[in-house]
N, C-alpha and C positions, 0 to 999 in steps of 0.2 A: 526342417530346421526350426528351432523354437523361436517364436516371435510373439510380440504383444505383451501387454500388462493386464493381468487378471486380478480383480479385487473382490473379496468376499463381502457381499452386502448383507450384513446381519440384520434381521428383523427383531425388534425389541418386543417385550411383552405388551407395551403400550400400542403396538400395531404400526409403528413407524420404523423406517430404516435408521440404524444407529448413526449418530452424527459423525463418528470416526470415519465412516465410509466416505463422506463428502470431503473431509480433509485429505483422505488418501487419494480421492479422485482429483483433487486440486494438485496435489504433489505429482500424481501420475501424468498430468499435463506437461509439467516441466521435464520429467523423465522421458516422456514420449518425444519431445522436441529434440532431446539429445540422442535419441535413437531413430532419427530421420522420420518421425511421425508415425511410429508403430501404434497399432490400435490399443485403445483403453477399453477393457471389457469388464463386465461384472458377472458374478455368480449370485443368483437370487433364489433362495429356497423359502417358499411362503405358502400361505393358505390360498385356496382357489379364489381367483378374482382380485387378489391384492396387487399383482404385477401391474395391471393397467392403472391402478391408483398411484403407483410409484413412478410411472413412466416420465411424467413431467420433470420430476426431480433428477432422474438420470439424464434427461436431455439437457438440463441447465448446467450440469457439471461436466459436460464434455465426454460422456460415455458413448463409444461407438456401437457396442453390442452388449446386450444383457441376455445371459443364458438363464432361462426361467424354468424352475421345477415347482409346479403347483400341485397341492393335494391337501385335503382336510387333515391328513395325518401330520402335516407340518405345523400344526398349531403349537406343538411342544418340541423343543430341541432334543435331538438324539445323537449322541456321539457317533455311534456305529453307522446310523443311516446318513447323516450329513457328511461324514468323512468318506463314505462310499461314493456318494454323489460327486463330491469334490474331486476325488481321485479319478473316477471314471471320466469326468469332464477334462481334467488336466491331461490325462493320457490321450484324449481325443483331439483336443485343440492345441496342445503342446505350447503353452505360454512360456515366454522367456523369464517372466517375473510373476510371482504370485504374492500378493499383499493381503494381510489379514489384520484387523484391529486387535490390539492386545486387551480385549475385554475379557470378562470371565469366560464367556463362550469361546472367544477366539483363542485364548490360551489353552483351552481344552482341545480345540479342534486342530489347530496348526501342527502340533507335534505328531499327531496321528497321521495327518495327510503327508507330511514330509517323510515319515518313516516308511509309509507304504509306497511312496514314489521313489524312495532311495536317494533323497536329496537332503541338503543341509537347510538349517533354519536359524536365522539370526533373530533372537527374541528381544522384545522391549526396546526397539530402536528409537533413537532420538534424531537421527539424520539419515537421509537416503540421497544417493547421487549416482551418476553414471561415470565411470572412469574412462581413461584413454583407450581401453580395450573393449568398450561398450559393455562392461560388466556392472552389475549392481553393487555399489559400495555402500554397505549398511553399517552405520555407526551406532554404538551402544556403550553405556557405562560398564566398566569391568573393574576387577580387584576392589570390590566393595564400593564402587563409585569413585575411586581415586584416580582412575585413568579412563580415557575414552578410546575405544578400539574400533577401527574400521575393518570390517570383515567381508571377504569375497567368498562366493560359493562356486565351486568348480562344476557342479552338476546343475541340471535344469529340471524343473523351474527353480530359479533362485528365489528362495522364500524368506519373508521377513514379517514379523508382527510389529505393529507400531501403536504406541499408546494414544489414547484420545487426548487432544489438546496440543500435541507436538507440532502439527502443521496447521496453518491458518486455512480457512475456507477461501474460495475464490472471491475476490472483491467484486469482480464483474463476471456474470455468468458466461460460460462458453457453450453456446447452444449447438447441438448436433442432432441430426436426424437419426436418433437412436433406433437400432434394429432390435426388436424383442424376439428372441428365438426360444420358442417353447420346446422343451425337451421331454421325451417320453421316459417313463420310469416304471419299474415293475416292483410293487411292494407286496405282492401276493404271498411270496414265500420268505419274505424278510422278517427275521425275528431279532428283537433287541433283548439285551440281558438286563436292562433297567427300565423301570416304568415310573413316570412322574405321577405322584399321588396328589400333591398339593403344592401351590406356589404362594408364598407369603412375602409381599414386598416390604423391605426394611423401611420403617418410618424415617430413620436418619437419612437414608439415601433419597427419599422424596423431598425432605426439607432442605438438605444441603446439596444442591446440585451445583458442582463446581465446573463441570464441563463447558457450560455456556455462559459463565459469569463474566461480566464486563469489569467489575470491580471486586477485588478480593482483599480482605484485611486478614493477615495471617499472624499467628503468635508462635513463639518458640519457647525454649527453656527460660529465657529472660523474663517471661511473663510471670513465672514463679507460682502464682496462685489462681484459683478459679475466680476469685473476686476480681482480680486484674483482667482475667479473660472476658469478664462481662463488659469491660471498657471497650474491648474490640467489637463486641456484639453491637454496642450502641453506635460506634463509629460506622460500622457496616450498614446499620439501619438508616442512618442519616444519609449515607452516600448511595443508598439503593443497591448495595452489594451483598456479599456473603462472606462468611468467616471460614478460614482454613487454619491448619496447624502444621508444625514441623513434626518430624519423628520424635524429637526430644520432648516436645510438649505432650504428645500422645503417650509416650512411655511414662511421663510423670503423672498421667491421669487427668491432665487439664482439659483434654478434648478427646472425642471419639475417633477411632481409626478411620471412620467413613469420610472424615474431612482432612485426612493427612495428605500433604503435598510433598513430592520428592521421589527419589528412586524407588522406594518401597510403598509409595502412595500414588496419588494422582499426578498427572502432568497437566498443567493449565496454561492458557494463553489469554489472559484478560487484557483489557485496555490499561488498567492500573493495578499493580500488585503492591500492597503496603505491608512490608515485613517488619513486625514489631518484636524485638527481643530475639531475633533469629541470627545466629552467628554467620551463616552463609557457607557452610561446608558444601562440597560439590554434590554430596548425596541429596541435598535439598535444591541447590541451584539448577541441577539438570531437569528438575520438574517445573521450572519457571522460565526456561529459556525463551518461550514463546510470548512472554509478557512484553507489551509495547513500552510500558513505563514501570520502573521499579523504584519505590520510595522506601528507604530503610531508616528505621528508628532503633538505635542501639546505644547503650551507655558506654560501650567499648569502642573507642575511636579507631582501633586497629582490627575490628571485626572484618572478616573476609567479605561479608555482604556488601560493604561499601565499594568493593572492587567491581561489582556488577550493577550497582544501583545508579540510576539517573539522578536521584536526589538523596542526599544523606543527611540525617539529623542525629547529632551526637547528644544524648541526654536520656533522662529517665522517662520511659514510656508511660509510667503512671501519672506523670505531669503533662507530657506532650499530647498524648492521645485525647484526654478530656478537653484540652485547649483546642485541638483540631476539630473535635466534635462540636464544641460550642461555636467555633467560627463558622463551620459549615451550616449549622442550624440557623445562625443569624443571616447567612447569605441566602438561605432558602425562604426566609420570611419576607 
């Protein structure tokens, strides 16, 4: 019988475990409680020697077991190789739930795994829960973001991908005596159809890191010009935050796609999210559900964003944002 929650621990090019893993591990603690304390497990594919370096992190987020596959060949991601390892492990340990971060790698890996296992996959989830029948209830936007659908999977493992920033990290570490289980693998006769020749990090992705931002100042179509977007940059600098944009602002050429927040962009969970000139369509608000405080600035008093905001300011952002920036500068002196 299938039991336990397995989470894929993606290793980034920077040599660290992706932050989305730790938010999934935090959510898995809640799911485990509703499943009578079933084990929380991780799948780690990494270079030789890295697993021991990551062990403390796994212990602090309540992982019971880590299945480790180490090899120098795992320096670069391979769809065929990683999916084979994941499928073989899933068939061996038979987890009830298999969670993967909806990163670029996760979105490539998860469908291949689910297809080979003959199970369903709910992608880009914004909510996970356990229903009255002890099934994974995975919630995601549908119909272009106009509705939220909760989906059940009738086969095992029940698979879901979840965006970074949807679930918060553990406020207090849940320490466990994590068991590191090193697995054998045979790469001698394994051939891949693709080979990585070079990796070039996007400069925009380095500068605009929204995943861990505590304060975000975001602009929408109401910003209208690049000159007005500069006002948001100044406010973000004063607050020690970073800048984001809605899909509308990106489509208008006001901001790069790398800082887009919403259904087709990033999901964020900052301490404070300041929405400037953003109407508040559900396609955007699904990306900011994790924000602890939302401040909205919009000239339209009937804008939907005011329905989700903790603080609403009706007025012209071109006047309000500079005043707010000046006020915060004076407070900092």
